[in-house]
N, C-alpha and C positions, 0 to 999 in steps of 0.2 A: 562754416559751411554746414547746412542742415543735412542730415542723413535720412534717406527714404526707408521706412521700415520694410522689412524682408517680406512681411505678410502682404504689403501693398504690392510689391514687385511680382510675387508669385500670382496674385489675383489678376494683375495686368497680363501676365504671360497666358493665364488660362482664358482671358477675354479675347486675346490675339488668335489663340489656338481655335476658339469656338467660332470666331468671325471668319477664319480661313476655311474651316471645314463647311459653314454655311454658305459661303462664297463659292466654293467648289460645287455644291449641290444645285445653286440657283443658276450659276452660268455654264454648267455642264462642261467646265475647263478643267480636267484633271491636271494636277502638277505633282512632281516636276515633269517637264518633257523629256522624252528619252527616244533614241533612235533604233528604229526596228531594222532587223537584219533579213527578214523574210523576203525582201525585194529591193536591192541595193539601189536600183535606179528608178525613181518614178516616173510614170509615164506622163506625157505632156497633156495639159488640160488643167480645168478648174479642180482644186482639192475639195474632196468631200467633206461636207459640212455635217457633223454628228449632230442631229436633233436629238431630243429627249426620246422619241419614239425609236429612232435608229439605235440609240445607245442601250435602251432595254432589250431590243431584238438581239444585238450583240451579247449582251450579259447573259441572257437566257440560253442562246445557242452555245456560247463557249462554255458555261457551267454544265450543259447537258452533255458536252463532249469531254468533260474532264478527265473521265477514266482514259480516253483515248490519249490524251496529251500527257497523262501521267505514265505511260508505258516507258520502260528503260530505253527501248529501241524502237523509235517511230519518225517519220518523216514530217518534221513540223510544218514545211512549206505546203504540204499536200493537205494537211489537216486545215491549215489556216485558209487554203483556197476552198475547202469544203464549207468552212464557216462562212467566208464571203459570199458563196453561192447561196447558202440558206438565208443569210440575212437579206440579201438582194430580192430572193424569192418572197420572202415574209413582207418586205416593204412593198414590193410591186402589188401583192395581193391586197394589201391595204389601201392601195390607190395611188402609190408613187411609182408610177409607170416608167419614168425616165432615170430611175436611180440605178446606179452601179456601184457597187462597193467592192474594192479590190482586196487582196489578202494582206497585203503590208499595211494597209489602212487599219483593218482589223486587228492585227498583231500590235501595232503601235498605240491604237486606242486602248486595247486591254492591258497593255503595260503600264500605261498612265492610270488607268482605273485601278490596278493592282498596287501601285504606289500609294494613291489615296486611301484604299482599302487598309493597308497595313498601318498607316497613320492613324485612322480611325480605330482600328483594332487595338492599337496600343492605348489610345486615349480611352476606349471603353474599358480596358484593363485597369486603367489607373483612376477613372473617376465614375465607371458605371456606364451601362448601355444607354441610359437616359441622357447622357451627355453628347451622344453621336446623333447628328442631324442629316448626314448624308443618306439620300434616298435609295441608293444600291447597296448599302452596307448590309442590311438584314438578308437579302436575297444571296448575295455573295458569301457572306458569314455562314449560312446554313449549309454550304457546300465546302468552302475552303477551311472553315473553323473546325468542322468535323475531321476533315483530312488531317489537319494539325494535330488534333487530339490523338486520333489513330496513330500517327507517327510518334508521338511522345509516349503512348502506351506501349507501342511495339519496341521503343527504345529501352524503356524501363524493363519489360519482359525479358529482352536479351541482355541485360546488363550494360547497355550502352553501345556494345559492338555493332550489332546489326544497325542500330539506329544512325550511327555515323556513316555506315556504308550505303544506307538508302538516299537517292537523290531527293532532295527537298525541292522538288519542281513547282510546287504551288507558289514558293515564296522566293524564286531566285531569278526571274526574268530581268529584275533590276534592284538596286539597293538604294532607297532614299537617304539622302543626306540627313543624319541624326540631328535633331535640334535640342536633344538632351545629352547629359554627359554618357549615358549608358545607351548604346545602340541596340534596338529590340531583338535583333536577329544577327547576333555576332558569332554565328556558328562556324563550323569549318566549311569552306566553299564546296559547293556541290559538285559531284562527279557521277557519271554514269557507270553501269556495271562493267562495261568494256574498259573504262579507264582504270577502275578498281583492279580488275583482272590484270592488266598490263603491269600495274604497279606491284602486284604480289609476285608476278613472275619475274620481275626486275629484282626484287629483294631476294627471291630464292636464288637467282644467278649470282647475285653479289655474294650470297652466304655460301654457295658451292664454291665459288672462287677463293673464298677466304679459307674454307676447309681444305681445298686442294693445295693452297700455299702452305698451310700449317703441316699437312701430311708430308709434303715435299722437304720441308725443314726437318721433320722427325726423321725421315729417310737419310737426308745428309748427315744429321747428327749421329745416326747408328753407323753409317759408313765411316765416319770419321773416327768413332770409338773402335770400330773394328781394326781400322788401320793403325790406331794407336796401340792396341793389344798385339797386333801382328809384329809391329816394330819392337815392342818391348819383349816379345817372345824371342824374336831374333837376336836382340842384344844379350839376353840371358844365355841363349844357346852359344853365342860366340864366346862368352866369358868362361863356360864351363871348361872347354879344352885348355885354356890358358891356366885356370886353378889346378887342373889335373897334373899338368906338366910342371908346374912349380912345385 
């Protein structure tokens, strides 16, 4: 049986990756599909079709509000409603009068775009920026890539402690299934400041309980020692009269 050279296998994998990236840009169909939680029940009626124009409006609007979405405490549903209103208004001003974009549709589409962005960012890191042909990559990377660099610099500046505590909101709506042995973002699951505070409080309570139990054991040991000394003294005192009489 003949063996296929490893170089030919690697070249075939790269061709498949490039074909996938190009197909995503041409068909405007970002994979993998994910489920949005911003509106659990979809309203009845035809599903909104994301044209290239509408997708660009979503990308620009969402990136412009990236600072709002990155706040530790914020109401994401309200923010997505604002995004939907602005995208709808921009599309109507461009001549699409009957367009109505809903918040959950914007949320879902953005999550799919984030998945495609991550895959292309990893590809650019391995093969160079010239290997990425997705039309939204540079626009998204100009905002999301800078935020990622700032987070890494902050983590390095604080010795890694603060970096682990900061929520990586840019890259956590979904995690794509890795196609390579090493996942690009296999860091600690994200958590907001409130969750971190609760965890710290719980640890303090556990430590306090352990210290309390230790102190109680010390007091019990001291009491036992005192009783032993008292009993020994009583025995010695009882033996003295007997020795005197003898």
